[in-house]
VOGU-3710 file (C-alpha; in Angstrom, 3 decimals, decimal comma):
1> mikhvafgyf> -3,532/39,381/150,130  -2,573/42,267/152,642  -0,714/44,613/150,388  0,102/44,794/146,682  2,179/47,655/145,071  3,188/48,144/141,501  5,482/50,912/140,320  6,515/51,536/136,600  9,424/53,712/135,498  9,107/55,390/132,060
11> sqrngllvhl> 11,725/56,939/129,987  11,367/60,781/129,697  12,938/60,702/126,334  10,659/58,047/124,634  7,987/57,400/127,116  8,746/53,576/127,088  8,580/51,340/130,293  12,292/50,841/131,340  11,825/49,419/134,911  8,921/47,682/136,718
21> edsyltriqs> 8,719/46,885/140,474  5,986/44,732/141,963  5,536/43,697/145,455  3,028/41,414/147,517  2,488/40,677/150,967  0,296/37,649/151,636  -1,043/36,150/155,083  -1,642/32,448/155,232  -3,099/30,924/158,280  -4,675/27,576/158,954
31> pgtrptywet> -7,287/27,346/161,770  -5,624/26,770/165,269  -2,159/27,888/163,867  -0,203/31,040/163,893  0,075/32,980/160,590  2,925/32,803/157,996  3,626/35,738/155,846  4,896/35,778/152,288  6,523/38,716/150,736  7,405/38,622/147,111
41> tmstkiedyr> 9,291/41,461/145,553  10,061/41,542/141,669  12,473/44,139/140,006  12,701/44,066/136,189  14,917/46,303/134,009  13,266/46,315/130,554  15,594/47,055/127,455  16,379/46,478/123,887  13,012/47,873/122,396  12,485/47,113/118,677
51> mvdgvmiaha> 9,584/48,188/116,224  7,344/45,080/115,359  4,331/45,633/113,027  4,408/49,527/114,194  4,732/48,561/117,950  7,644/49,068/120,065  8,338/45,797/121,903  10,876/45,059/124,666  13,336/42,252/123,475  15,508/41,862/126,610
61> ghstviitrf> 15,787/42,557/130,271  16,954/41,299/133,700  14,602/40,330/136,485  15,255/39,750/140,135  12,682/38,189/142,612  13,040/37,900/146,246  10,667/35,678/148,174  10,646/35,975/151,978  8,719/33,799/154,295  8,334/35,067/157,958
71> gdnlkagpai> 6,189/34,645/161,006  6,136/33,382/164,656  6,040/29,868/163,656  9,298/29,634/161,955  11,930/28,332/164,347  14,928/29,334/162,117  13,727/32,814/161,301  12,845/34,202/157,953  13,576/32,150/154,862  14,684/33,997/151,826
81> trleeswtid> 14,969/32,891/148,281  16,464/35,071/145,541  16,048/34,420/141,834  17,634/36,304/139,012  17,126/35,827/135,306  18,318/37,748/132,173  15,789/37,075/129,363  15,455/37,894/125,699  12,561/37,512/123,238  13,475/36,088/119,970
91> dvafnvpgls> 10,162/36,178/117,987  6,877/38,236/118,470  3,566/37,225/116,992  0,262/39,184/117,120  -3,183/37,767/116,613  -2,293/34,266/117,626  -5,010/31,971/116,669  -6,773/30,361/119,733  -6,196/33,224/122,070  -9,017/35,256/123,121
101> mdcfippkel> -9,238/38,525/125,033  -10,286/36,536/128,161  -6,551/35,502/128,223  -5,557/39,139/128,810  -7,783/40,267/131,602  -5,828/42,452/134,083  -6,204/41,695/137,941  -9,434/43,217/139,480  -7,219/45,776/141,607  -6,185/47,352/138,420
111> hkdypqedld> -9,520/48,009/137,011  -10,623/51,586/137,314  -13,512/53,383/135,941  -12,197/56,593/134,394  -14,781/59,280/133,155  -12,608/60,292/130,251  -12,046/57,977/127,262  -9,659/59,988/125,421  -6,875/60,414/128,099  -3,336/61,296/126,863
121> wrsplhr> -0,604/59,648/129,195  2,304/60,820/127,027  4,773/63,305/128,692  4,154/66,944/127,574  7,435/66,743/125,713  5,969/64,030/123,325  2,660/65,392/122,569
//
């Protein structure tokens, strides 16, 4: 992976995540060949938050993904694929039997060592 960028946009009114953008750029090359590059860009609008067991959970959204393949070895130029999906969540379950914490380990690039344990990330308007 050459580059990974993720942005989250939060509502100033309630602090909930309302939009997420995520982009990857990957280089793939076999020995003796020219490299091929893959760029994957995802944009998701998150909405319809509802309270479930004391937690606000998004129940709907719309996602768009664009996958672009490019490089010197592609004779026809870049290949672009676009996918769109509107999604809804009908049911939410917490503490599902059989799922351990290992199922929810974030990617290594998201791990940070913060010296403070009690950081308050809320907007000053909501403290």
